[in-house]
N, C-alpha and C positions, 0 to 999 in steps of 0.2 A: 282818467288814467289811474291804474293801480300799480303800486310798487310793493314788492314783498321783500322783507328781511328774512333770510334763512339763517336763523340763529341756531347753529348746529354745533354738536360736540364731535369735532374731528379727533382722530387718534394719529399721533405722529407715525408716519410710515405705513399706515394701513390704507394704501391707495385704493384697493378694491372696495373696502368698506366705506371710505370717504366718498368715492364716486357714487356708490349706490345710494348713500344718504343724500347727496346733492341732487341726484336724479329724482329721488322720492319727493324732496321738497319742491323741486321744479315742477313736477307733475301736479302737486297740491296747489301750487301757485297758479298754474294754468286752469285748474278746476275752479279757482276763485276769480277767474277773469283778469289775472295780472298780466301786465305787459313786460315788466322788468323784475328780475330777481337779483338780490345782492347777497353775497356770502362774506364771511369775515376774512381778515388778512390770513394768507397762506392756508385757507380752508382745505385745499386739495392735499397738501402734505402734512397738515397738522403743525402746531406751533408750540414751542420753538424746537426746530430740528437740531440745533446746536451743531456738533461736529459731523452729524450726518450730512450737513451741507458740503463737507469736504470730500465726500465719497461719490465718485462718478456714477456708481451703480444706483445710488439713491436718486440722483438727478435724472438719470435715464428712465428709472421706474416712474418718476413723476411725469416726465414727458410722455411716456406711453399712456399713463392714466389720463393726462390732458387730451391726448389724441382720441382715446376711447370716449371721453366725455363729450368732446366736440361732435362726434358722430351721432349722438343721441339728442342734441339740443336743436329743436326747431319749433317754430310757432311762438317763441318767447325769447327775450333777450336775457342772457345770464352774465353777471359780473362775477368772475371766479378768481379768487386769490391763490397764487402759486409762485414757487421760485422759478426764475428764468435765467438761463445762461446765454449771454450775448458775447461772443468771442471768449475772452478770459474773465469777463466780469459777470458776477452772479448778482441778481437783483431780487428783491421782494417785488412781485409784479401782480397786476390784475389784467385779465384779458376779457374783452367784450366778445361774447359768442352769440351768434344767431344763424339760423338756417344752415347748420352743420359746418360753420366756418368761423375762424377767429377774425373779427373785424379789425381790432387793434389791440396792442399790448402796451400798458402804461407801467412805468417803473417807479418804485419809491425813490424819492429824492434824498432823504436823510435817514439812513438807518442808525438812529442815535440811542436806542434803548441800551444803556450801559449794562444793566443787570442780565440782559439776554445775550450780550456780546455780539450784537448785530453787526457792528463795524468789523469784527473779526472775519465775517463771512461775506457781507454784502457791500456792493459798491454804491456810490452816490450817482444819481442820474442828473441830467441837465434840466429836467422838467419836474415841477412839483404839483402840477395840476393838468389833467386832461379833460377837455371839453368835448361833448358830443351831443347831437340832437336826436330826439326820439319822440315821435308823435307830437311835435310842436313845442316840446319842452327842451330847454337847454340844461344839460346836467354837467356837473364837474366832479371828476373822480379824484379822491384823495386817499392815500394809504397811511393808516396809523398816525404816527407822530408828525408827519408832514403838516398836519392841521395846526400844530403849535406855532407855525411861523407866519408872520404878518404878510409875507409876500404871497402866500396862498390866497388870503382874503383879497388882497389887492388885485391879483390875477383874475379871481372870480368876478370881482366887481367890474373890472375893465372888459372882461369877456361877456358880460351880461348873463351870467349863470343864474338860472332860476332855482335849482336845487343842488346842493352839495351832497354827494354820496361818499361817505367815509367808511372804509373797510378797516376793522380793528381787531387786534388780539390784545386787549387791554386787561391785565390781570386785576383781580380783586384785592383791595385792602380796605380797611375800615374808612368809611366816609368817601370812598372813591367816586361814587356817582355824583356827589355834590361838586367835586372838582371837575368832573367831565362836563356837567351842566355849565359851570362857570366859563370854562375854556370855549365850549361850543357857542355860548351866547356872545362871547366877544367876537368870534369870527362871523357869526350870523350878522351882527351889528355892522362890522366893517365891510362885509361883502354884499349886504342887502339881499342875501339868498337864503332860502329855506334849507333845511338840513335833515338827512336821514343817516343815523349812526347805527351801523351793524357791528355787533361784537360777538366774539366767541364765547362759548360756555364749556365747562368741563375741567377736570383735574389733569394736570400734567406734571408728574413727579411732585415737587413741593409747591407748585403753582396751582391756583384756582382761577379760572376765568368765569365771571359771573353773568355774562350776557347783559341783561338789562338794557337792550337796544332801545332806541327811542327816535322820535322825530320832533322837529321844531319848525314853526313857520318863520317867515322872514322878519318877524318882530321879536324873535327869540322866545316865543311862548311855546310851552310844551304841548304838543298835539297828540302824541302817542307815547306811551311807556309800556314796554313789553316785560314779560316775566323775567325774574332773576333765577339763576341756577338751574334752569330747565331749558331743553330745546323748545323752540317755538317758531311758528310761522307768523311773522308780524306783517299785517296788511296795512298799507298806508295809501289812502286815496288822495289824489291830487285834483283840485279844481282850479282852473286858471293858473296852473303850474305851482300851486301852493297847497301844502297838506291841509286837509280839512280836519276839524276836531274829531278824534277817534277815541278809542278806549285807552284810558290811563290806569294801569294797574298800580295800586299803591305799593311803594317800596317797603320792604320789611323793616321792622324796628332794628336798632343796632345789634342787639344780642341775637335776634332771630336771623339776621344776615350772617353774622359770624358763625352761628351754629350750622346753618345750611351750607356755608362754605366748607366747614370741617367735614360734614357728612358727604358732600360731593367729592372732596379730596380723597377721603377714605374709599368711597365706592369706586371711583375711577382707578385709583392706584391698585386696589385689589382685583377688580374685574378686568381692567385692560392688561394687567400683567398675569392674569389667569391663575391666581392663587385660589385654592379650594375654599378658603375661609380665613378667619383670624383667631389668634390666641392672645390672651392677656392675663396678667397677674392681677387678681382682684383682692385688694388688701383690706377692704372695709373703710378705706379713706376716700376723700372727695375726688382726687384726681383719677383714680381707677374707676370710680363710680361714673364720672362724666364720660370717660373714654368708653366704657361699656355701653352707656346709653347712645353715644354717637355711633358706635359700631353696629348696634342693633338697628337703629334708624336708617343707617346707610345701606346695610346688607341683608337685614332680616335675621331673626334669632337663630335660624337653622345654620347660619354661617359663622356663629360666634361661640367660642369656648372660653369660659372663665375658670381660672385655676386659683384657688386659695391655698397658699403654702404657709402654714402657721408655724410659729416658734414659741418658745416659752415667754416671749415678750408680747405676743399677740393678745390683745384684750379680748375677753369673751364677747363684748359688744361688737368688736370688729368681725368676728366670726358670724354672729347673729345677723349683722347688717349685710354682710356679703351674701349669706344664704337668702335673705329676704329679697335682695335686689335681683339675684340670679333667677329666683322663682318668679318674681314679678315680670321680668322681661322674657322668661321662657327659654333661656339659653342653656346649653350644656354646661354643667358645673362639676368640678372635681375639687376635692379637698384632702390634703394630707399634711403631716407635720414634717418639718425639716430638722427637728431637734436631734434625731439619731445621727443623721449625716453630719450635722454641725459638730456634734460631740466627737465623732470619728476624725474629722478634719483637725479639730483642736487637739485631740490626743496625739496625733501624728506630729503636729507642729509645736507641741508644748516645749520640748527641749530645744527647738530651733529659736524660740523667742528669748531664751536666756541671755543671749549675747546682745540683744537690742538695748539701745540707750533708754528706751521707754520702759524696759523691764517687762515682766510677765503680766502686769495688770491689763485687764481688757480695755481696749480703746477702739479707735476707728478701724483697725485691722480686723478685729472680730466682727464689728458691725458690717463692714463691707463684705466679709466672707458670707454672711447670711444672704445678702443681695445677690452675690455671685452664684450661690447654690440655686437660688430661685431662677436666675437667668439661665443657668445650665439646664434645669428641668424644662423651662419653656422652649428653649432652642432645640432641645432633643425631641420634644413633642412636635415642634414645627417641622423638623427633618422627617419625622415618621409619617406625619399626616399631610404635609404639603401646605399647611396653613402658615401665614406670616404672623410674626409676633408684633403686636402694637405696644410700644412703650408708653408710659403714662406720666413721665416727668413733664412739668410745665416750664414756661419761659423763665420764671423767677428762679427756679432751681437750676436750670441749665446755665443761666447767666452767671451764677456764682459758684457753680460746681457742687451744689448740694444734691449730688446724684453719683452713682457708682459705675465706673467703667466696667463693662462685662457683667454688670449686675442688672440694676433696673434700667440701664441704658442699652442693654442687649435687645436687639429686635430689628425690624425692617422699616418701620414707619413710626415717627414720633408725633402722635396726633396733636398733642398740646404744646409742642415746642415753641410756638409763637403766641401762647396764651399765658398772660400773667396770672399769678395765683388769685389775685383779687377778681379777675375776670372769670376764673374757674367757678367761683361762687355765684357770680352773676349768671353764668350759663346754666348752672344747676337750677337756679330759681326759674330761669326761662323754660328749661325743659320740663320742670315740674308744673309750670303753668299750662302746658299742653296736655298733661296727664301725669300724675305723680308716680315716678318710678325710682327716684333717689330718696332713700329714707331721710327724714328731716334731721335725725340724729347725726347722720354722716356730715351734713352741712354745718350743723351747730358745734360739733366737737372741735376742740383745739387741734390743729394739724400735728401729726407725729409720724416719724418713719418707723416707730416701734422696733427699733434695733437694740434698745436697752431699756431697763426699767424706768418708768416715769419720764420718758424722753418727750420733749416738745421741740418743734422746729425753732421756736423763739429762744431756746437755750443757746443756739449758735448764730442766729440771724436777727436783725431788727424785725419789727412787726412787718407783715407783708404790705400794709399800706405804705409804710416808709420805704421798704425795700423796692417795691414796684415803682414808686415815684422816682427814686434815684436811678434805677435801671432805665426807665423810659427816657429820662432826661439825658443820661449819658450815652445810651446806645441808639435810641431813635432820633433824638433831637440834637445829638452831637454836642451837647453842652459841656463846658469845662467844669471840673470840680468846684472852682471858685463861683461859677454861675449857679451851680446847684446849691451850694451853701447859702448863697444870697436868696434862695427860695425858702429859707428858714428850715433847712435840714441841718441836723447836728453834724459838725465837722467829723467827729469820730465815726459816725455812720457812713458818711460819704467816703472817707478814707478806706474803711473796711470794704464797702461794696465795690468801689472802683478797683481796689487791689484784687479782690476775689474774681472780678470779671476778667482781668488780664491773666491771672494765674490759672484760670479754667479754660483758656483758649485751646490747650492741647486736648482737653476732654471733648470739647465741641467738635473738633476736627474728626473725632472718631465716633461721633454719635450718628444715629440714623437721620435721614432727612426728615424735616417736619413741615407741615402744611402752613403756608404763609397767610396771615390775615392782617398784619401790620405793614406799614410802609417800609420798615427796616427789620427784617428777620435775620437769623443767624447764618443761614446756609448760603444764600445767593447775594444778599444785600450788604454784608459787612465782612471786610477782609482785613484782618490784623495778623501780624507775625506772631508765632508762638514764642520765638526767642527775641526778646527786646527788653532793654533796661530803661527805656524811656518811660517816664511817668509825668503827667501834669503836676507841677509843683503846687503845693498848698501853703 
């Protein structure tokens, strides 16, 4: 018996497109002699629909799509994930379809994903496992996080299940696959059943689903590992109701997986939202260089426009490196100076600065004005051409507010919002290992915003190795300042960084969404009040 995992990239609300894709994969499965096809969680509607769940029209459109799909399924059994309304209760569900009819519909037991607000929309069902027979094998259906609960394994063991089929929409973050393996092996061990894990792929706003579907035998040994970050038809052959050893595609190295996640996030955000292309400010620095490389790899050079907006503080080597990289990647490239416009602004504002307590000496106001002029140019070009602006600030900068509202934060998608500065360099080295496109000088230079003469990031911040360690401990691991200091970080650095993180919350609320690659990013995973006097005492 052959089971197929349809690892597909659904688009939220694109019912016609999702149905067509499911039918295409089903026909391919039939051509490969498969008996059973499994789709990811909510494959029919796309995931997560969020407040679309609250719209009656959305649900009715999904029901119509399901009815149309049922009419086309024969000669094979399909497990399709979709939302289902029973009375006043909405469920994440899976229906078994064969011979143009729905055999049974199973409902998710525990909609517990807090970051997707599943409990806001979906009800809990009474059953966490559905068992059915097909060609002499006994299968158990599980939806998403229901697999986390021991009762599922116990029910599978008591029911004599041969193979657990788990439909998932499990988002990517660093080292996620290792945790999936660990959890699945626990349940295989407890249930004594083999397992086939079907996962979504694709970008959905700030989320990326990596696919990486797989199968294990009833000893917890990996028998199949399918591709990451691409749609694929994964074929699993069962003998004596156990998966036989098949193809195991090696997982990408850490930086390779992160890079592919960013590329997929950019590609689907731009293409699914039908932007004509992307614009970005190319500064000659490492962040914009990496963002440009990702944009080209995701979309192709013809969809990317890099704009260098120099000032009197822009180093000659920044101009040279920007030109070199734009030429190497073959993107559209524009270059002009903002000095005249900056001077005009400052001339108008000169007498307005006299009453400031800071006096007329240049400070952060003049620095931020440069960034805002650049942001205005980019957003105007975006309006004119229909391209979306990619911002280039990284997680380290966004965490501590080392970025300018309505300046370098102006745009529609923050590609590096969940990428620490230290990882920016790692990703640059990774990308150059595939083919050198980022000039080595860009990577080796000390980072600078180039908003004043001889400016370096470390004039205002601890070194990025220290900064990133403190941010990761405080934001991702939820450690207290006391605990961070016990890790041999200087108290003065911890105090500074923690205070900057809190003081910058109002900026992050106004920043574009960014692609998530860590377990705790700033958009969906972390919720702090802007107005709060509470601080952990040191």
